[in-house]
Backbone as a chain_set.jsonl record, in Angstrom:
{"seq": "XXXXXXXXXXXXXXXXXXXXXXXXXXXXXXXXXXXXXXXXXXXXXXXXXXXXXXXXXXXXXXXXXXXXXXXXXXXXXXX", "coords": {"N": [[234.562, 195.636, 107.843], [231.392, 196.723, 106.597], [228.191, 196.111, 107.768], [225.803, 193.756, 106.151], [223.004, 193.2, 105.869], [220.701, 190.469, 105.351], [217.817, 189.559, 103.755], [216.308, 187.583, 104.967], [217.532, 188.179, 107.503], [219.907, 187.437, 108.211], [223.223, 188.211, 108.795], [225.233, 189.27, 106.372], [227.736, 190.354, 105.893], [229.155, 188.758, 107.779], [229.214, 186.554, 106.818], [230.834, 183.405, 106.068], [230.948, 182.578, 103.424], [230.259, 184.829, 101.997], [232.412, 186.692, 102.716], [234.845, 185.244, 101.785], [234.273, 185.542, 99.112], [234.443, 187.991, 98.621], [236.908, 188.736, 99.086], [237.903, 187.422, 97.224], [239.111, 185.047, 97.674], [239.674, 181.842, 97.107], [240.55, 179.458, 98.549], [239.539, 179.859, 101.0], [236.61, 179.929, 100.507], [236.715, 177.115, 99.746], [237.155, 175.803, 102.34], [234.985, 176.901, 103.599], [232.905, 175.732, 102.031], [233.648, 173.068, 102.445], [233.097, 172.74, 105.504], [230.343, 173.514, 105.524], [229.167, 171.249, 103.987], [229.593, 168.963, 106.098], [228.399, 170.192, 108.473], [225.731, 170.318, 107.214], [224.865, 168.04, 106.505], [225.281, 167.503, 103.462], [226.974, 166.05, 101.369], [227.499, 166.116, 98.708], [227.334, 168.814, 98.224], [227.918, 171.57, 96.027], [230.993, 173.323, 95.265], [230.204, 175.97, 94.312], [228.352, 176.713, 96.107], [229.464, 178.365, 97.746], [229.907, 180.446, 96.827], [229.371, 183.909, 96.981], [227.674, 187.093, 96.487], [226.04, 188.368, 98.389], [222.798, 188.426, 99.525], [221.083, 190.642, 99.097], [221.927, 191.943, 96.886], [222.465, 192.097, 93.468], [224.152, 190.13, 92.471], [226.099, 187.21, 92.482], [224.478, 184.412, 94.455], [224.992, 182.423, 96.883], [224.729, 178.938, 98.46], [221.631, 178.399, 99.861], [220.307, 180.947, 99.174], [219.636, 181.461, 96.445], [217.27, 180.354, 96.019], [215.628, 181.089, 98.131], [212.591, 181.584, 99.883], [211.888, 183.67, 101.379], [213.675, 185.805, 100.62], [212.825, 185.855, 97.757], [210.11, 186.805, 97.894], [210.521, 189.197, 99.233], [212.359, 190.507, 97.46], [210.748, 190.838, 95.241], [208.801, 192.423, 96.127], [210.157, 194.653, 96.28], [211.556, 195.522, 98.574]], "CA": [[233.372, 195.517, 106.956], [230.031, 197.221, 106.847], [227.184, 195.15, 107.857], [224.901, 193.707, 105.104], [221.711, 192.246, 106.284], [220.024, 189.684, 103.812], [216.119, 189.456, 103.694], [216.068, 186.812, 106.252], [217.89, 188.705, 108.912], [221.615, 186.865, 108.126], [224.423, 189.348, 108.582], [225.974, 188.621, 105.185], [229.038, 190.597, 106.249], [229.415, 187.828, 108.958], [229.088, 184.925, 106.382], [232.151, 182.932, 105.319], [230.891, 182.618, 101.745], [230.311, 186.415, 101.357], [233.64, 187.251, 103.084], [235.699, 184.759, 101.004], [234.03, 185.691, 97.783], [234.552, 189.343, 98.329], [238.164, 188.878, 99.192], [238.364, 186.447, 95.907], [239.904, 183.774, 98.043], [239.174, 180.433, 96.543], [240.998, 178.597, 99.597], [238.877, 180.191, 102.155], [235.444, 179.348, 99.993], [236.874, 175.573, 99.76], [237.025, 175.737, 103.561], [233.574, 177.112, 103.708], [231.674, 174.531, 101.562], [233.649, 171.904, 103.224], [232.191, 172.847, 106.443], [228.669, 173.489, 105.521], [228.845, 169.823, 103.579], [229.635, 168.442, 107.346], [227.17, 170.649, 109.416], [224.253, 170.296, 106.714], [225.023, 166.478, 105.874], [225.198, 167.735, 102.396], [228.355, 165.721, 100.83], [227.319, 166.526, 97.391], [227.147, 170.464, 98.072], [228.921, 171.898, 94.872], [231.855, 174.653, 95.334], [229.472, 177.271, 93.899], [227.404, 177.327, 97.136], [230.312, 179.057, 98.676], [230.18, 181.898, 96.074], [228.023, 184.807, 97.136], [227.722, 188.611, 96.561], [225.29, 189.007, 99.297], [221.528, 188.313, 99.374], [220.428, 191.679, 98.471], [222.792, 192.324, 95.8], [222.08, 191.191, 91.925], [225.149, 189.316, 91.888], [226.184, 185.773, 92.8], [224.06, 183.918, 95.342], [225.515, 181.059, 97.379], [224.12, 178.01, 99.296], [220.119, 178.5, 99.554], [219.875, 181.883, 99.012], [219.006, 181.559, 95.275], [215.879, 179.779, 96.104], [215.09, 181.481, 99.499], [211.401, 182.106, 99.311], [211.962, 184.907, 101.704], [214.438, 186.584, 99.492], [212.295, 186.047, 96.569], [209.218, 187.57, 98.452], [211.191, 190.65, 99.566], [213.133, 191.091, 96.199], [209.766, 190.895, 94.369], [207.997, 193.495, 96.718], [211.354, 195.488, 96.369], [212.055, 195.868, 100.026]], "C": [[232.291, 195.914, 107.581], [229.23, 196.093, 106.952], [226.297, 195.183, 106.497], [223.87, 192.981, 105.611], [220.807, 191.674, 105.336], [218.74, 189.936, 104.336], [215.744, 188.833, 105.149], [216.661, 187.065, 107.715], [219.574, 188.249, 109.153], [222.357, 188.194, 107.908], [225.329, 188.84, 107.617], [227.473, 189.168, 105.591], [229.869, 189.733, 107.196], [229.696, 186.318, 108.439], [230.52, 184.668, 105.891], [232.297, 182.829, 103.906], [230.973, 184.015, 101.353], [231.738, 186.754, 101.597], [234.634, 186.77, 102.037], [235.649, 185.008, 99.767], [234.295, 187.15, 97.603], [236.151, 189.748, 98.441], [238.772, 187.932, 97.793], [239.383, 185.357, 96.399], [239.088, 182.393, 98.09], [239.532, 179.493, 97.87], [239.689, 178.667, 100.931], [237.11, 179.529, 101.749], [235.54, 177.753, 100.019], [236.553, 175.205, 101.23], [235.59, 175.84, 103.909], [232.663, 175.95, 103.292], [232.319, 173.423, 102.153], [233.047, 171.696, 104.658], [230.957, 172.828, 106.575], [228.416, 171.906, 104.98], [228.869, 169.029, 104.848], [228.281, 168.634, 108.333], [225.942, 170.515, 108.587], [224.107, 168.778, 106.17], [224.565, 166.612, 104.405], [226.387, 167.263, 101.612], [228.699, 166.104, 99.649], [227.349, 168.142, 96.98], [228.177, 170.854, 96.916], [229.554, 173.393, 95.429], [231.157, 176.015, 95.094], [228.388, 177.689, 95.126], [228.152, 178.207, 97.906], [230.71, 180.331, 97.969], [229.062, 182.672, 96.08], [228.451, 186.278, 97.046], [226.778, 189.247, 97.461], [223.727, 188.922, 99.015], [220.774, 189.581, 98.89], [221.169, 192.339, 97.365], [222.162, 191.673, 94.466], [222.904, 190.443, 91.634], [224.912, 187.86, 92.286], [225.275, 185.546, 94.081], [224.531, 182.505, 95.804], [224.452, 180.306, 98.287], [222.42, 178.407, 99.034], [219.682, 179.755, 99.081], [219.286, 182.415, 97.507], [217.541, 181.088, 95.326], [215.012, 179.887, 97.456], [213.606, 181.722, 99.292], [211.35, 183.461, 100.153], [212.621, 185.792, 100.918], [213.454, 186.838, 98.265], [211.003, 186.872, 96.833], [209.685, 189.08, 98.365], [211.456, 191.376, 98.731], [211.931, 191.599, 95.195], [208.647, 191.952, 94.977], [208.74, 194.714, 96.71], [211.341, 196.074, 97.697], [213.075, 196.117, 100.116]], "O": [[232.045, 195.673, 108.763], [229.505, 195.099, 106.28], [226.065, 196.206, 105.852], [224.17, 191.795, 105.745], [220.18, 192.391, 104.557], [218.632, 190.55, 105.397], [215.146, 189.336, 106.1], [216.415, 186.444, 108.748], [220.29, 188.651, 110.07], [222.126, 189.036, 107.04], [226.178, 188.016, 107.958], [228.378, 188.334, 105.59], [231.069, 189.931, 107.388], [230.122, 185.331, 109.039], [231.247, 185.535, 105.405], [233.34, 182.933, 103.261], [231.713, 184.362, 100.433], [232.341, 187.14, 100.596], [235.266, 187.611, 101.398], [236.659, 184.836, 99.085], [234.376, 187.568, 96.448], [236.606, 190.807, 98.009], [239.964, 187.851, 97.497], [240.279, 184.878, 95.704], [238.19, 182.013, 98.842], [238.622, 178.729, 98.195], [239.151, 177.747, 101.547], [236.493, 178.814, 102.538], [234.525, 177.113, 100.292], [235.711, 174.324, 101.404], [235.028, 174.907, 104.482], [231.869, 175.357, 104.022], [231.491, 172.574, 102.485], [232.555, 170.612, 104.971], [230.379, 172.275, 107.511], [227.49, 171.298, 105.517], [227.989, 168.171, 104.779], [227.481, 167.812, 108.781], [224.919, 170.595, 109.268], [223.182, 168.478, 105.415], [223.588, 165.958, 104.038], [226.951, 168.213, 101.068], [229.851, 166.413, 99.345], [227.377, 168.618, 95.845], [229.302, 170.359, 96.986], [228.894, 174.33, 95.878], [231.54, 177.044, 95.65], [227.729, 178.729, 95.126], [227.554, 178.855, 98.764], [231.584, 181.11, 98.346], [228.017, 182.423, 95.48], [229.534, 186.626, 97.517], [226.619, 190.467, 97.432], [223.451, 189.546, 97.991], [219.757, 189.381, 98.226], [220.784, 193.464, 97.046], [221.37, 190.736, 94.563], [222.748, 189.86, 90.561], [223.793, 187.362, 92.407], [225.271, 186.503, 94.856], [224.415, 181.535, 95.055], [223.485, 180.886, 98.78], [222.091, 178.705, 97.886], [218.588, 179.732, 98.516], [218.655, 183.46, 97.354], [216.721, 181.582, 94.552], [214.088, 179.162, 97.825], [213.437, 182.204, 98.172], [210.758, 184.394, 99.611], [211.911, 186.703, 100.49], [213.322, 187.982, 97.831], [210.759, 187.701, 95.956], [209.273, 189.932, 97.578], [211.155, 192.569, 98.726], [212.081, 192.579, 94.465], [207.678, 192.258, 94.282], [208.2, 195.766, 97.054], [211.063, 197.271, 97.779], [213.546, 196.401, 101.217]]}, "num_chains": 1, "name": "protein.A"}
């Protein structure tokens, strides 16, 4: 997979949610969201948090990316 670096510096191509979404692998997305629920102590995190097309895309954004102020600023400035 080619690297896709998010506005915050995260390598989207190494992110489990991104990888699972691009592979259309629902089971892998379930594993990612289950892991995040424990790691982030967010037991009610919705499945949709593990559906992501990458921060710099115009597609679906998973997890915190949709409300990330770094992403909003960079996107707003056309970076």
